[in-house]
C-alpha positions in Angstrom: 18.2 19.3 -11.1 17.1 20.6 -14.5 14.9 18.6 -16.9 17.8 18.6 -19.4 20.3 17.2 -16.9 17.8 14.6 -15.6 16.9 13.5 -19.2 20.6 13.0 -20.0 21.3 11.2 -16.7 18.5 8.6 -17.2 18.6 8.4 -21.0 15.0 9.6 -21.5 13.5 12.4 -23.5 12.9 15.8 -21.9 9.1 15.4 -22.6 9.1 12.1 -20.8 10.9 13.6 -17.8 8.5 16.5 -17.7 5.5 14.1 -17.6 7.2 12.0 -14.9 8.0 15.1 -12.9 4.4 16.3 -13.1 3.2 12.9 -11.8 5.8 12.8 -9.0 4.8 16.3 -8.0 1.1 15.2 -7.8 2.3 12.4 -5.5 4.1 14.9 -3.3 7.5 13.4 -3.9 9.1 16.6 -5.4 8.3 20.2 -6.2 8.4 21.4 -9.8 10.5 24.4 -10.5 11.0 26.4 -13.7 12.9 24.0 -15.9 13.3 21.2 -13.3 12.5 20.0 -9.9 13.7 20.3 -6.3 13.8 18.2 -3.2 10.8 17.9 -0.8 11.4 17.0 2.9 10.5 13.2 3.1 9.1 13.7 6.6 6.3 15.9 5.1 5.4 13.6 2.2 2.6 11.0 2.0 4.0 8.7 -0.6 1.8 6.9 -3.1 1.4 3.1 -3.0 3.7 2.7 -6.0 6.5 4.7 -4.4 6.2 3.0 -1.1 6.1 -0.4 -2.8 9.7 0.2 -4.1 11.2 0.9 -0.7 12.4 -1.4 2.1 11.6 -4.4 0.0 13.8 -6.9 1.9 12.5 -5.7 5.2 8.9 -6.1 4.1 9.5 -9.6 2.8 11.2 -10.5 6.1 8.2 -9.3 8.1 5.9 -11.1 5.6 7.6 -14.4 6.0 7.3 -14.1 9.8 3.6 -13.2 9.5 2.8 -16.3 7.4 3.5 -18.4 10.4 0.4 -17.0 12.0 -2.0 -18.4 9.5 -3.2 -21.9 8.7 -5.5 -23.2 6.0 -9.2 -22.5 6.9 -8.4 -19.3 8.8 -10.4 -16.1 8.3 -8.1 -13.1 8.1 -8.2 -9.4 7.4 -5.4 -7.7 5.5 -5.0 -4.0 5.1 -3.8 -2.2 1.9 -0.3 -1.5 2.9 2.8 -2.4 0.8 4.0 -4.6 3.7 0.7 -6.5 3.6 1.1 -6.9 -0.2 4.5 -8.6 0.6 2.6 -10.8 3.0 0.1 -11.7 0.2 3.1 -12.6 -2.0 4.6 -14.8 0.6 1.5 -16.9 1.4 1.8 -20.5 0.1 -0.1 -21.2 -3.1 -2.0 -24.1 -1.7 -3.3 -22.3 1.4 -7.1 -21.9 1.7 -8.1 -18.8 3.6 -11.2 -16.6 3.8 -9.7 -13.1 3.3 -11.2 -9.6 3.5 -9.1 -6.7 2.3 -9.5 -3.0 1.3 -6.3 -3.2 -0.8 -6.7 -3.5 -4.6 -3.2 -4.8 -5.3 -3.4 -7.1 -2.3 -6.7 -8.6 -3.5 -5.3 -9.2 -6.9 -2.1 -10.8 -5.6 -4.1 -13.1 -3.3 -6.5 -14.1 -6.0 -3.6 -15.0 -8.3 -1.3 -16.5 -5.8 -3.5 -18.6 -3.4 -6.5 -20.9 -3.4 -8.2 -18.5 -1.0 -11.6 -16.8 -1.1 -10.8 -13.1 -1.4 -13.4 -10.5 -0.7 -12.9 -6.7 -1.2 -14.8 -4.0 0.7 -17.0 -1.6 -1.2 -16.5 2.1 -1.1 -14.6 5.0 -2.6 -11.4 4.0 -4.5 -8.3 6.1 -3.8 -5.8 5.3 -6.6 -2.7 6.8 -5.0 -3.3 4.5 -2.0 -4.5 1.6 -4.0 -7.3 1.3 -1.4 -11.0 1.5 -0.9 -12.3 3.7 1.9 -15.4 5.4 3.2 -18.5 4.7 5.2 -19.6 1.8 3.0 -16.2 0.2 3.5 -16.4 0.6 7.3 -20.0 -0.8 7.4 -18.9 -3.8 5.2 -16.0 -4.6 7.5 -18.1 -4.3 10.6 -20.3 -7.2 9.3 -17.3 -9.6 9.1 -15.1 -11.3 11.6 -11.6 -12.6 11.3 -9.3 -14.7 13.4 -6.3 -12.6 12.6 -5.7 -9.1 11.3 -2.6 -8.1 9.4 -2.0 -4.3 9.3 0.9 -1.9 9.2 0.9 1.7 10.1 3.0 4.8 10.2 3.7 4.6 13.9 2.9 2.9 17.2 1.8 5.0 20.2 1.9 3.6 23.8 -1.6 5.0 24.6 -3.3 5.2 21.2 -1.9 2.2 19.5 -1.4 2.0 15.7 -1.3 5.4 14.0 -1.8 6.4 10.4 -1.5 9.5 8.2 -5.0 9.6 7.0 -8.4 9.5 8.7 -9.6 7.0 6.0 -6.9 4.4 6.9 -7.5 4.9 10.7 -11.3 4.4 10.4 -10.8 1.0 8.7 -8.3 -0.3 11.2 
């Protein structure tokens, strides 16, 4: 699709469309072409947090509601930085008091705003497209903590290897 066609279709200026296409290409969602953009095979894309957070919303909230049944006030839990776990943070009751450790920036914010819980973030290197903190410092910090329950999502589940993920950083924290 050309920039001109896209601008007309979404009622935006061509310069806004160009900026957005540049950002979407940086996220791997599409490939810029002369005067427009083209499709990228979704099986080959590692979508950013913001893109993933807009997909499968109802399914994520269904999973999140089920997951809230596994926590009680006073529990110590670990929550990853996935968009499904962000939905879980949104579904937790406001009056629940938990001790929570996470490496997800959006998740930590949601928990701090939405609950009476003590929320602790790991330290390490911030990855804005994943809205997460990774690295050796993060792994060391997590290894010094214990949780009753861990809430994680992944890209796949393997019979022999367990939960799988796209990036080495995510795998090392799980």
